[in-house]
ZADO-1210 file (C-alpha; in nm, 4 decimals, padded with zeros to 6 digits):
<atoms>
<atom x="02.7998" y="07.9474" z="11.3250" code="MET" pos="1"/>
<atom x="02.7204" y="08.3109" z="11.3942" code="SER" pos="2"/>
<atom x="02.9716" y="08.5561" z="11.5413" code="ASP" pos="3"/>
<atom x="02.7900" y="08.5582" z="11.8747" code="ARG" pos="4"/>
<atom x="02.7805" y="08.1786" z="11.8882" code="GLU" pos="5"/>
<atom x="03.1558" y="08.1750" z="11.8246" code="ALA" pos="6"/>
<atom x="03.2153" y="08.4358" z="12.0985" code="ILE" pos="7"/>
<atom x="03.0101" y="08.2382" z="12.3509" code="ILE" pos="8"/>
<atom x="03.1761" y="07.9079" z="12.2620" code="LEU" pos="9"/>
<atom x="03.5230" y="08.0656" z="12.2823" code="ALA" pos="10"/>
<atom x="03.4472" y="08.2082" z="12.6285" code="GLU" pos="11"/>
<atom x="03.3252" y="07.8687" z="12.7511" code="MET" pos="12"/>
<atom x="03.6416" y="07.7008" z="12.6235" code="LYS" pos="13"/>
<atom x="03.8622" y="07.9738" z="12.7730" code="LYS" pos="14"/>
<atom x="03.6973" y="07.9420" z="13.1153" code="THR" pos="15"/>
<atom x="03.7373" y="07.5646" z="13.1118" code="GLY" pos="16"/>
<atom x="03.4443" y="07.5022" z="13.3464" code="ALA" pos="17"/>
<atom x="03.0666" y="07.4890" z="13.3076" code="PRO" pos="18"/>
<atom x="02.9161" y="07.8384" z="13.3059" code="MET" pos="19"/>
<atom x="02.5770" y="07.9938" z="13.3753" code="ARG" pos="20"/>
<atom x="02.4142" y="08.2125" z="13.1077" code="PRO" pos="21"/>
<atom x="02.4463" y="08.5224" z="13.3280" code="GLY" pos="22"/>
<atom x="02.8211" y="08.4676" z="13.3677" code="ASP" pos="23"/>
<atom x="02.8612" y="08.4190" z="12.9930" code="ILE" pos="24"/>
<atom x="02.6656" y="08.7405" z="12.9272" code="ALA" pos="25"/>
<atom x="02.8816" y="08.9335" z="13.1728" code="GLU" pos="26"/>
<atom x="03.2097" y="08.8102" z="13.0243" code="LYS" pos="27"/>
<atom x="03.1119" y="08.8454" z="12.6571" code="THR" pos="28"/>
<atom x="02.8995" y="09.1615" z="12.6656" code="GLY" pos="29"/>
<atom x="02.6142" y="08.9774" z="12.4896" code="VAL" pos="30"/>
<atom x="02.2728" y="09.0336" z="12.6486" code="GLY" pos="31"/>
<atom x="02.1551" y="08.7637" z="12.8914" code="LYS" pos="32"/>
<atom x="01.8348" y="08.6968" z="12.6936" code="THR" pos="33"/>
<atom x="02.0313" y="08.6543" z="12.3728" code="GLU" pos="34"/>
<atom x="02.2845" y="08.4293" z="12.5463" code="VAL" pos="35"/>
<atom x="01.9995" y="08.2048" z="12.6632" code="SER" pos="36"/>
<atom x="01.8540" y="08.1849" z="12.3112" code="LYS" pos="37"/>
<atom x="02.1939" y="08.1024" z="12.1607" code="ILE" pos="38"/>
<atom x="02.2628" y="07.8399" z="12.4292" code="ILE" pos="39"/>
<atom x="01.9311" y="07.6680" z="12.3571" code="ASN" pos="40"/>
<atom x="02.0048" y="07.6659" z="11.9840" code="LYS" pos="41"/>
<atom x="02.3597" y="07.5360" z="12.0304" code="MET" pos="42"/>
<atom x="02.2430" y="07.2692" z="12.2763" code="LYS" pos="43"/>
<atom x="01.9917" y="07.1364" z="12.0194" code="LYS" pos="44"/>
<atom x="02.2719" y="07.1293" z="11.7605" code="GLU" pos="45"/>
<atom x="02.4971" y="06.9306" z="11.9966" code="GLY" pos="46"/>
<atom x="02.7645" y="07.2020" z="12.0204" code="LYS" pos="47"/>
<atom x="02.7272" y="07.2420" z="12.3969" code="ILE" pos="48"/>
<atom x="02.6087" y="07.0264" z="12.6856" code="THR" pos="49"/>
<atom x="02.4557" y="07.0881" z="13.0258" code="SER" pos="50"/>
<atom x="02.6580" y="06.8883" z="13.2796" code="PRO" pos="51"/>
<atom x="02.4368" y="07.0174" z="13.5614" code="LYS" pos="52"/>
<atom x="02.1219" y="07.2246" z="13.5800" code="ARG" pos="53"/>
<atom x="02.1647" y="07.5808" z="13.4477" code="CYS" pos="54"/>
<atom x="02.5332" y="07.5310" z="13.3656" code="PHE" pos="55"/>
<atom x="02.6683" y="07.4833" z="13.0145" code="TYR" pos="56"/>
<atom x="02.9949" y="07.3676" z="12.8620" code="ALA" pos="57"/>
<atom x="03.1294" y="07.2940" z="12.5117" code="PRO" pos="58"/>
<atom x="03.0427" y="06.9448" z="12.3886" code="ALA" pos="59"/>
<atom x="03.3292" y="06.6989" z="12.4092" code="GLY" pos="60"/>
<atom x="03.5347" y="06.8989" z="12.6512" code="GLY" pos="61"/>
</atoms>
């Protein structure tokens, strides 16, 4: 897992609720485009889920 993936995952866990990519970008300082790319990658790997459209949360919690 890359540093940015770890940062994004940690922020999602800290927030404790599904988040939009723009909110993740704002809280982590990672660019919105990069956040979207990382989210897509992590979703394919099963590390995160999308409980509702355009919102993402860590898998299993």
